[in-house]
Structure formats: C-alpha cells, structure tokens
N, C-alpha and C positions, 0 to 999 in steps of 0.2 A: 504494500500500500504506500502510495506517495501522499504526503500532506500537501494538498493544493489549496492553500488558504486564500490566495489573491490572484485568481486567473483574470487575465485582461484580454479583451477583444481587440485585435488589430485589424483595421479596415484600410486596405491599400487602395487609395483613390488618387494616385499621383500620375497615372498613365495618361498619355496624350490621345489614345484612341484613334490612331491613324487609319486602321482598317475600317473603322466606322465612317470616318470622314477624312479622306486623304488631305483635304485643304485645311483641316483644323478649325473650321468655322462653327461646327456643331459639337458640343461636348456630349459624348454618349452618356455620361453619368447623369446628366441633367435632362435627358429625354424622358418623356412620360411613358409609363407602362400603360396597359389597357385601362387600369383603374385611375389613371391620371397622376399617380405618384411618380416622382423622378426615380430613375434606376438606383442611384446611390442612396436615396432616402429609404427605399424598400430594403436594401442590403443592410443598412445601419439599423433600421427598426428591428429586424430579426435578431441581430447581435444584442441590441439593448434589451430585448425581451428575455435574454438568457444570462447576460453578464451585467454586473453593476457598473463596470468601467469599460468604456470603449474609446479607443484612440484611433483617429483617422489621420492618415498622412496625405497631404495635398501638395501640389507644386506651387511655386510662387504666384503664378497667374492662373488661379484655379477656376476662373469664370463664374464664381458664386457657389461652388461645391461646398467650401468650408462654411459659408453662411447658412446653407440648408442644414448641414450637420450640427453646427452649434445650436441651432434652434431646437434640435431634438435632444440635446444634452450630451452630445459626443464631444470629447476633447479633440480639438483639431490642432495639428502641428504641421508647420510648413517645412518641407524638405528642400533646401536650396539646390541640392544636386540630384533631384528626382529624375532628371532626364538621363542620368548616367546608368540607370537600370533599376530593376525591381529590388535588388538587394540593398541599394542605398536607402530606399524608402523603408524597407523592413528593418534594417539596422537603426535607422533614425527613430522609428516608432518604438522599438524595444528599448533603446536608450531613454526615450521619453517616459517609458513605463516604470523605470527603476527609481528607487530601490524597492518599491512595494510589491511589484509583480513577481509571481513565482511560477507562472505558466502563461502561455500565449495561445490564443485561438486566432489563427491568421486567415482572414477572409478577404475576398476581392470585391471591390466596389461595384464591379460590373456583373456580379452574380446574385441577383435579387430573388432567385427562386429557391434558394436553399431553405430547408425546413428547420424550424427551431428544435424539433426533435433530434435532428442530426447533430446540431450543436451540442445539445445536452448529452447525447451518446458519446461524443468525442471527449467532452469534459469528464464524463463518468469513467471512460477508459483511462484517462490520466490518473484520476483518483484511485483507480484499481491497480495502478502500478505501471502502466505504459509510459514510456518516455516520449514517444511520438505516436499520435493516433491520426489515422486518415480514414475517410468514409469510403466504403466499397459498395457498389450497386451493380448487380448483374455482372460480377466478375471484373469490373473496372474501378480503378481508384479515381477519386475526384477531389474537389475542394469544398470546404476549407480544411486546414490541417492544424492539429493542436500539438504544442511542444511543451515538455516539462523543463524545469529549471536546470536539469543536468546538461541541457544543450545550450545554455546561455552563452558560454564562450564561443561555441561554433556558430551560433546565430550572429553574434556580433562581428565575426570574422568574414561573413559572406560578402561576395563581390559579384558584380555583373548583372546580366539581364534575366537570369533564370531564377532569381530569388533563392528559396531554400531547397530547390530540387536536388542539389548535390548531397544534402543531408539525408534526404529521403532515399537516395541510392546507396549511401554508405552506412547507414545506421538501421537497426531493427525498427520496423514500423508495425504497430498493431493495426490491422485492418478491421474496421468497425462496420459490420454489415448493416446497411440501411436500405429502406425502400424509398429512395429519394432521387429521382432523375434531376432534381435541381442542382445536384453536385457537379453536373456536367454543363449546365446551361449558362453560358455567359453571353453578354451582349457585345458581339463583334461587328455586326452589320445592322442596318436599319430593319432588315427582315426579322432579326432576332427579338425585336420588341413585341 
C-alpha cells in the first residue's frame, strides 16, 4: 500500500493544436462541444470532480484558456517554454505542485470525454501500491496516467515532445481495466468535436 495523501491533477493545456488549425487562429481547447462547453473546461471539470487540487499548464499567449480554468477553481500556471515540448509543461506543473503533492494524475486538455470513474480507478491503483497506473480499454492503453511519488525525480528529468512516454516504456505500469472509450478520444481535428 502506498500512502497517497495529496494527489494532484495535472491538466496539460499548453499545446498549440496545429493539427486542429494549421494557421493557429482557432484554439481547439476553446471550441465548444455539442453541449456548448469548451473542450478544456469539460476536461478540467472531470478532474475537479475527483481531485481537490488541479493545476493546469498554459502557454504565455493562451487565448483565454487560463481565464476559463481559473473561473472553475483550477490553479493555472504559465509555462514560458511550453513550445519546447510536452515534457517542459509537465515538469513545470509538477514543480508547481510541490512540496504538497505526493502523486500526479496527468490528463490532457484536449481529452474531454474521459470518465470520472476512470480517474478514480487510477487513483485507487496508486493507493493499492502501483507506482504508475494507466487505463486499459479493449486491450489498448490510453490517457490519463497516474504517477506515484517514487517517480518524482524521473518526472522532473523529462525532456522533449513525448512527455512521460519514456517512463511508461521503462518502468512497470499497472494497467487498470476500464470501460471507457474516452481514454482514446482527443480533439485533433474539427470533426472530433
């Protein structure tokens, strides 16, 4: 059993969404879902329903993403070097979470369809002794991913565009079976809305 007293949700919302809009004029995170709620707001709302503390990372010119998230009660932190890759945003958020945090549930701002039940299952896996927990649906691993405190040094050392993927390849991961296709659904193109 791991003592996970202070898990923190990390919402990565610093990407530029070039596949969604190559010209960069429409921020995919602010596009409305069918219910009218912006993509990033739906993603954050699910995290907030499970975790008392959620930290979102935004780029310097976020187009209003941070404003929407602050209105929900999310801690927003600006990552000056967000354009250097996902790892920079993740490291920035984890540093911001310290010293209180002892586990991190890392979610993506463009994945608004993940179920709160999935988030709870990942946190339960950490509490049950997993050091890394990832959701598995129909034999495929998805997002978000939860990390225990034992991986803090490795998380802080991440670099590049792939975020924590090297850790998932190098370390034991507890796959948590979920019935949640939302773990695969991100918003990459306007058709994904």
